[in-house]
C-alpha positions in Angstrom: 5.7 6.9 -25.2 5.7 3.5 -23.4 9.1 4.3 -21.8 7.9 7.8 -20.7 4.9 6.3 -19.1 7.1 3.7 -17.4 9.4 6.4 -16.0 6.4 8.4 -14.7 4.8 5.3 -13.1 8.2 4.4 -11.5 8.6 7.9 -10.2 5.1 7.8 -8.6 5.9 4.4 -7.1 9.2 5.5 -5.6 7.7 8.6 -4.1 4.7 6.6 -2.8 7.0 4.1 -1.2 8.6 6.8 0.8 5.4 8.6 1.9 4.8 8.1 5.6 4.1 10.2 8.6 4.9 13.9 8.1 6.2 15.8 5.2 7.9 13.9 2.4 11.0 15.9 1.3 11.1 13.9 -2.0 7.4 14.3 -2.9 8.0 16.5 -5.9 11.4 15.2 -7.0 12.0 14.3 -10.6 13.6 10.8 -10.9 15.6 10.2 -14.1 16.8 6.6 -14.4 18.4 7.3 -17.7 19.4 4.5 -19.9 22.1 1.9 -19.3 23.7 -1.0 -21.2 25.2 -2.2 -17.8 22.3 -2.0 -15.3 18.7 -2.9 -15.7 15.9 -0.5 -14.8 15.2 -2.6 -11.7 18.8 -2.3 -10.7 18.9 1.5 -11.1 15.5 1.7 -9.3 17.0 -0.2 -6.3 19.8 2.3 -6.1 17.4 5.2 -6.2 15.4 3.7 -3.4 18.5 3.7 -1.1 19.2 7.3 -2.0 15.7 8.4 -1.3 15.6 6.5 2.0 18.8 8.4 3.1 17.6 11.7 1.9 14.4 11.3 3.9 16.5 11.6 7.0 17.8 15.0 6.1 15.5 17.2 8.1 14.4 20.4 6.3 16.0 19.6 2.9 13.9 19.4 -0.2 14.9 17.1 -3.0 14.4 18.4 -6.5 15.9 15.7 -8.7 17.8 12.5 -8.8 19.4 11.3 -12.1 21.6 8.5 -13.3 25.0 9.9 -14.2 25.5 7.3 -17.0 27.5 4.1 -17.6 30.7 5.9 -18.3 30.9 7.6 -14.9 32.1 4.5 -13.0 35.6 3.2 -13.9 38.3 1.1 -12.3 39.7 4.1 -10.4 36.2 4.8 -8.9 35.8 1.2 -8.0 39.2 1.1 -6.3 38.3 4.2 -4.3 34.9 2.7 -3.2 36.8 -0.5 -2.1 39.0 1.7 0.1 35.8 2.8 1.8 34.4 -0.7 2.0 35.5 -1.5 5.6 33.8 1.6 7.0 30.6 0.5 5.3 30.6 -3.1 6.8 31.1 -4.7 3.4 33.0 -7.9 3.6 33.3 -8.8 -0.1 35.2 -6.6 -2.5 33.0 -4.4 -4.7 32.9 -5.3 -8.4 30.4 -2.8 -9.6 29.6 0.9 -8.9 27.0 3.3 -9.9 26.7 7.1 -9.6 23.6 9.3 -9.3 23.4 13.1 -9.1 20.8 15.1 -7.3 19.7 18.7 -6.8 18.2 19.8 -3.5 17.6 22.8 -1.2 18.8 23.1 2.4 16.8 24.4 5.2 16.7 28.2 6.0 17.9 28.1 9.6 19.2 24.7 10.7 22.6 24.9 12.3 22.5 21.1 12.9 22.1 20.0 9.3 25.7 20.5 8.3 24.6 22.3 5.1 24.8 26.0 4.2 21.6 27.7 5.2 19.0 28.2 2.5 21.3 26.9 -0.3 20.6 25.2 -3.6 22.9 22.2 -4.0 23.4 20.9 -7.6 25.1 17.8 -8.9 25.4 16.3 -5.4 27.0 12.8 -6.0 25.6 9.6 -4.6 28.0 6.6 -5.0 26.8 3.1 -4.6 28.6 -0.2 -5.0 28.0 -3.9 -4.8 29.7 -7.3 -5.2 28.9 -9.4 -8.3 25.2 -8.4 -8.8 24.4 -8.3 -5.1 22.4 -5.6 -3.4 23.6 -2.0 -3.7 25.2 -0.3 -0.7 25.1 3.5 -0.4 28.8 4.1 0.2 29.3 7.9 0.1 27.7 11.1 -1.0 28.5 14.8 -1.4 30.5 17.0 -3.8 
């Protein structure tokens, strides 16, 4: 019960942090930080904040959920791939840790400029983040 209350309060806090002028596309999103033996709740929360900040710039999209994919989802192959993307993301130090979140969202009905299919439900959209030795997360790439 205590964990469930903590997750609910965290969800409210994350959404409140993103509420500003205008409509908040993540206002009703379910946030599932899952459990981890690798990353603390605060570390997973920091990663979700970056995801929500990025999603907020996607005009007309409505976020339904963001969930931690689990400790087993990041391996040496994924870390090597994210390190290949490092230069394009202005990261000087090699990444030593990565984390993956999945999200579900709906694209706008008629927005030719969004780059998404019109009026489409996207599921299991991947959000890859990486960092160097316990530093701050960087949102490196996202998509299918």
